[in-house]
C-alpha positions, 0 to 999 in steps of 0.5 A: 521497484514496480506500480503494484508492488507490496513493499518494506517502507518507512512511513510517516507518522500521522501526527508526529514527525517519526517514521516507521517500518511497514509494508506499502503499496507503492501505486507509481515507480520512482519518479523524479531525479531525486526520486520518490515514490508514491504509496498507500499505507497497509495495517495489520489492526483490520478496523471494525467498519472498513471504509469505502477506499478500504480492501481487505488481504487476506493471505491465506485467499488464493487472490492475496496469496502473492502479497506474502503478508504475513496476517490478514490486513487492510490497504487503507488507500486514504492514506496516502504519502510521497517518501524517498525510494531511499525508504523503501527496503524490501520487497514481500509481493505483488498484487493480482490482477484482480486485486491491482483492479479494485485498487485502480476503481477505489482510486477513482472514486476517492479521488473524483477521476 
C-alpha cells in the first residue's frame, strides 16, 4: 500500500458508527505498530457545485484512466479519515503524476501548509 493509490476500503459514515465499502485515495502508507492509513473519500455522486477541495476524476480521460474507477467520481479532500490498514480491501488503481500534483496543491491550501 502506497500513497497516491486508490483502494476499496471500509470508510466510516459521517453521522453514524457504521462503515461502507468505497473507493478511497491513500494519502499515506501504513503508519504505526497497529498500522493505520490516512485516506480521502471518493464518491460517484458528483455535486452540482464542486468545492475548492474537490477533484473530478473522469476515468474516460487519459490522465485518470489509471484510477480504474468505473464512473466519473469526485475526490473530496476535505473528507479525510484515518482507518486501520486491515480495512483496506483491494487496490483499484493509481493517480497520474499530474493529478498527484493537483492533490498536493489542494491539500496544502486546505490545511494552510
